[in-house]
C-alpha positions as CSV (number, residue, x, y, z in Angstrom):
1,M,-10.1,6.7,44.4
2,T,-7.2,7.3,46.7
3,R,-8.0,6.6,50.4
4,L,-6.9,9.5,52.5
5,G,-5.7,8.5,55.9
6,E,-4.3,10.3,58.9
7,A,-0.6,11.0,58.9
8,Q,1.3,8.4,61.0
9,V,2.2,10.1,64.2
10,I,5.4,8.9,65.8
11,P,5.5,10.0,69.4
12,L,8.7,11.5,70.6
13,P,9.9,11.7,74.2
14,R,9.7,15.2,75.7
15,R,13.1,16.9,75.6
16,E,14.5,18.9,78.3
17,L,16.0,21.9,76.6
18,D,18.2,23.1,79.5
19,G,21.6,22.6,77.9
20,P,24.4,25.2,77.7
21,P,24.0,28.1,75.3
22,V,24.7,27.4,71.7
23,T,28.0,28.4,70.2
24,V,29.4,28.4,66.7
25,P,31.5,25.3,66.3
26,R,34.7,25.4,64.2
27,P,34.5,23.2,61.1
28,R,36.1,19.9,61.8
29,P,36.9,16.7,59.9
30,V,33.7,15.3,58.6
31,T,32.4,11.8,58.6
32,R,30.8,10.2,55.6
33,L,27.2,9.1,56.1
34,R,26.3,5.6,55.0
35,Q,23.6,5.4,52.5
36,R,20.4,3.4,53.3
37,R,17.8,2.6,50.7
38,E,14.6,0.7,50.1
39,A,13.2,0.3,46.6
40,P,9.5,-0.5,46.5
41,G,8.6,-3.0,43.9
42,L,7.1,-1.7,40.7
43,R,4.6,-4.5,40.5
44,A,3.3,-3.8,44.0
45,F,3.1,-0.1,43.2
46,V,1.0,-0.7,40.1
47,R,-1.3,-3.1,42.0
48,N,-1.8,-0.6,44.9
49,R,-2.6,2.2,42.4
50,L,-5.3,0.1,40.8
51,T,-6.8,-1.0,44.1
52,G,-6.4,2.3,45.9
53,E,-4.6,0.6,48.7
54,Y,-1.8,3.1,49.3
55,P,-1.3,5.7,52.1
56,V,-1.7,9.4,51.7
57,D,-1.4,11.6,54.8
58,E,-3.4,14.7,55.7
59,F,-0.9,16.9,53.9
60,G,-1.2,15.0,50.6
61,F,2.1,13.2,51.0
62,D,2.2,9.9,49.0
63,P,5.4,8.1,50.2
64,E,4.9,5.1,47.8
65,L,4.7,7.4,44.8
66,T,7.7,9.4,46.0
67,D,9.9,6.4,46.6
68,T,8.9,4.5,43.4
69,L,8.6,7.3,40.7
70,L,9.9,10.6,42.0
71,L,13.1,9.9,43.9
72,P,14.8,7.4,41.5
73,P,15.4,10.0,38.7
74,L,16.5,12.6,41.2
75,R,18.8,10.0,42.7
76,A,20.4,9.4,39.3
77,V,21.1,13.2,39.0
78,Y,22.4,13.1,42.6
79,E,24.8,10.2,41.9
80,K,25.8,10.6,38.3
81,W,25.5,14.3,37.5
82,F,26.3,16.2,40.7
83,R,28.2,13.2,42.3
84,V,27.1,14.4,45.8
85,T,29.2,13.7,48.8
86,V,27.3,13.7,52.1
87,T,29.0,14.1,55.4
88,G,28.1,15.0,59.0
89,T,25.3,14.1,61.4
90,L,21.6,13.4,61.0
91,P,20.0,12.7,64.4
92,P,17.3,10.1,64.9
93,G,13.7,11.3,65.2
94,G,12.3,14.7,64.2
95,S,14.6,17.6,63.4
96,L,14.5,20.9,61.5
97,V,17.1,21.0,58.7
98,V,18.1,24.6,57.9
99,A,20.1,25.0,54.7
100,N,21.7,27.7,52.5
101,H,19.8,28.3,49.2
102,S,21.4,28.9,45.8
103,G,21.6,28.0,42.2
104,T,18.8,30.0,40.5
105,L,16.7,26.8,40.3
106,P,16.0,24.8,43.5
107,W,18.1,21.8,42.7
108,D,19.7,22.2,46.1
109,A,16.4,21.4,47.8
110,L,15.8,18.3,45.7
111,M,19.3,17.0,46.3
112,T,18.9,17.6,50.0
113,A,15.7,15.5,50.0
114,V,17.6,12.6,48.4
115,A,20.4,13.0,50.9
116,V,18.1,12.9,53.9
117,R,16.1,9.9,52.5
118,D,19.3,7.9,51.8
119,N,21.2,8.8,54.9
120,H,18.8,9.4,57.8
121,P,19.2,6.6,60.5
122,E,15.5,6.0,60.4
123,R,15.0,6.4,56.6
124,R,12.9,9.6,57.0
125,H,11.7,11.7,54.1
126,L,12.5,15.4,54.1
127,R,9.3,17.3,54.4
128,M,10.2,20.6,52.7
129,L,8.5,23.9,53.4
130,G,7.8,25.6,50.1
131,A,6.9,29.1,48.9
132,D,3.5,30.0,47.7
133,L,4.7,30.1,44.1
134,V,5.5,26.4,44.1
135,F,1.9,25.5,44.8
136,K,0.4,27.9,42.3
137,V,2.1,26.3,39.3
138,P,-0.1,23.6,37.7
139,V,1.1,20.1,38.0
140,L,4.2,21.2,40.0
141,G,2.0,22.1,42.9
142,S,0.4,18.7,42.9
143,L,3.7,16.9,42.6
144,A,5.1,19.0,45.4
145,R,2.3,17.9,47.7
146,K,2.6,14.3,46.8
147,S,6.4,14.4,47.4
148,G,5.9,15.6,51.0
149,Q,6.2,19.4,50.6
150,T,3.8,21.7,52.3
151,L,3.3,25.5,52.4
152,A,5.7,27.3,54.7
153,C,3.3,27.6,57.5
154,R,4.5,27.4,61.1
155,A,1.5,25.5,62.4
156,D,1.9,22.7,59.9
157,A,5.7,22.6,60.4
158,V,5.2,22.2,64.2
159,R,2.7,19.4,63.6
160,L,5.1,17.6,61.3
161,L,8.0,17.9,63.7
162,R,6.0,16.8,66.7
163,A,5.1,13.7,64.7
164,G,8.8,12.9,64.3
165,E,9.2,14.1,60.8
166,V,12.4,15.7,59.3
167,V,11.4,19.2,58.1
168,G,13.5,21.3,55.7
169,V,13.6,25.0,55.4
170,W,15.7,27.5,53.4
171,P,15.5,30.8,55.3
172,E,17.2,32.9,52.6
173,G,14.2,32.3,50.3
174,F,14.3,33.9,46.8
175,K,17.0,36.3,47.9
176,G,19.3,33.3,48.3
177,I,18.5,31.2,45.4
178,G,18.3,34.2,43.1
179,K,21.4,36.1,44.1
180,P,23.9,37.1,41.4
181,F,27.0,34.9,40.9
182,H,29.4,37.4,42.3
183,E,27.7,36.9,45.7
184,R,28.1,33.2,45.7
185,Y,28.5,31.5,49.1
186,R,27.6,34.7,50.9
187,L,24.5,34.0,53.0
188,Q,21.7,36.4,52.7
189,R,19.6,37.5,55.7
190,F,17.7,34.7,57.5
191,G,14.5,36.7,57.9
192,R,13.2,37.2,61.4
193,G,14.2,33.8,62.6
194,G,10.8,32.1,62.3
195,F,12.5,28.7,62.0
196,V,13.9,29.1,65.5
197,T,10.4,29.7,66.9
198,T,9.2,26.6,65.1
199,A,12.0,24.4,66.6
200,L,11.4,25.8,70.1
201,R,7.7,25.1,70.0
202,A,8.2,21.6,68.5
203,E,11.1,20.9,70.9
204,V,13.4,19.5,68.2
205,P,17.0,20.1,67.3
206,I,18.1,22.4,64.4
207,V,20.5,20.7,62.0
208,P,22.5,23.3,60.1
209,C,23.0,22.1,56.5
210,S,25.8,23.5,54.2
211,I,25.5,22.9,50.5
212,V,28.5,23.5,48.2
213,G,28.3,23.1,44.4
214,A,24.8,24.5,43.7
215,E,26.1,28.1,43.3
216,E,27.8,27.2,40.0
217,I,25.1,25.2,38.3
218,H,23.4,28.3,36.8
219,P,25.8,31.3,37.2
220,K,23.4,34.3,37.3
221,I,24.9,37.3,35.6
222,A,21.8,39.5,35.2
223,D,18.1,39.7,36.0
224,L,15.4,40.8,33.6
225,K,13.2,42.4,36.2
226,P,10.5,43.8,33.8
227,L,10.0,40.3,32.3
228,A,10.0,38.7,35.8
229,K,7.3,41.2,36.8
230,L,5.3,40.4,33.7
231,L,5.4,36.7,34.4
232,G,4.8,37.0,38.1
233,L,8.3,35.6,39.0
234,P,10.7,36.8,41.7
235,Y,13.4,37.1,39.1
236,F,14.2,36.1,35.5
237,P,17.8,35.0,35.4
238,V,20.3,35.5,32.6
239,T,23.2,33.0,32.7
240,P,26.0,32.4,30.2
241,L,23.7,29.7,28.6
242,F,20.2,30.9,29.3
243,P,18.2,32.2,27.5
244,L,20.8,32.1,24.8
245,L,20.4,28.4,24.2
246,G,16.7,28.2,25.1
247,P,15.6,25.1,27.1
248,L,19.1,23.6,26.7
249,G,20.4,26.6,28.8
250,A,18.3,25.4,31.7
251,I,20.3,22.2,32.1
252,P,22.5,22.6,35.2
253,L,26.3,22.4,34.9
254,P,27.7,19.2,36.3
255,T,29.4,20.6,39.3
256,K,30.7,18.4,42.2
257,W,28.5,18.8,45.3
258,H,29.1,18.4,49.0
259,I,26.2,18.4,51.5
260,H,27.3,18.6,55.1
261,F,24.9,18.2,58.0
262,G,26.3,19.9,61.0
263,D,26.1,19.0,64.6
264,P,22.5,19.4,65.9
265,I,21.8,22.6,67.7
266,R,19.4,22.2,70.6
267,P,18.1,25.7,71.4
268,A,18.1,26.2,75.2
269,P,15.2,28.6,76.1
270,S,16.1,31.0,78.9
271,T,12.4,31.5,79.8
272,P,9.2,29.5,79.2
273,D,8.2,32.2,76.7
274,A,11.5,32.0,74.7
275,A,9.6,31.1,71.5
276,D,8.1,34.6,71.6
277,D,11.2,36.5,72.7
278,P,12.6,38.3,69.5
279,A,16.0,38.9,71.0
280,Q,16.6,35.2,71.9
281,I,15.2,34.1,68.6
282,L,17.5,36.3,66.6
283,E,20.5,35.3,68.7
284,I,19.9,31.6,67.9
285,A,19.1,32.3,64.2
286,D,22.4,34.2,64.0
287,T,24.2,31.3,65.5
288,V,22.7,28.9,63.0
289,R,23.6,31.3,60.1
290,D,27.2,31.8,61.3
291,T,27.6,28.0,61.6
292,I,26.5,27.5,58.0
293,Q,28.6,30.3,56.7
294,A,31.7,29.1,58.6
295,T,31.2,25.6,57.1
296,L,30.7,26.9,53.6
297,D,33.9,28.9,53.8
298,H,35.8,25.9,55.0
299,L,34.3,23.5,52.4
300,V,34.8,26.0,49.5
301,A,38.4,26.7,50.6
302,T,39.3,23.0,50.7
303,R,37.5,21.6,47.7
304,P,39.9,20.5,44.9
305,S,37.7,21.6,42.0
306,I,34.3,23.0,41.1
307,F,33.8,20.0,38.8
């Protein structure tokens, strides 16, 4: 039987968030991040499974299973299929990674998880906040928990961030990942800025993350809404290859990806109650959104080819 333990809490120094107001930086030359890896031994993994001597935190995250069985095949897709280039800045300690969402299927979230694990200066895993639908699907929900994902709940996100974890959120939600191909690289609404409230309460920086390449892996040209409603899905996509080719049509196109982590934005609350001030929250959310959009525009305009 798996022994459940408490999540490892890494205390972070209290931050003074009294810096200058945030501004939208212009895209500038990016710096490649150096990859860092550790590969747990398979023999040790099997032994620990048999003896039950492996850590699982209070959210169900199993880091040993993630590093040994789940990340390696994703890393192969990351390196060989999408050939991901990663640039920018990942700060040490806890942070909230806020990214654009696209591609019909959530390959962008999975590739971002690999990018964070391989490039974070302290080798952190990306603890992704997922939609209810993810955890309702048999097997997938269990794997999501074991890989470090948790329900998009502010209280849980704050606890993870205060423990020094890197948390990932995609504020566009289904409207972003399910948007039609003709709206590619146009950010959808970022909701009511709940991620800003989370960052303010946890006192961590926001890292704007811009992902180029995911928009073209499944070009969505139509949506079968009646079928989506029947299946309980937010959308049922029609692409040039799906459902025409059946399961083969679900294989993503091998586009060339670029994931850029922008300069950390440290929200400077104007009042002690800034986390509950809708006006300030929306202002910071708009700044993060504008930063990601400006970076996307720059990266798309300067990339040599989709493939």
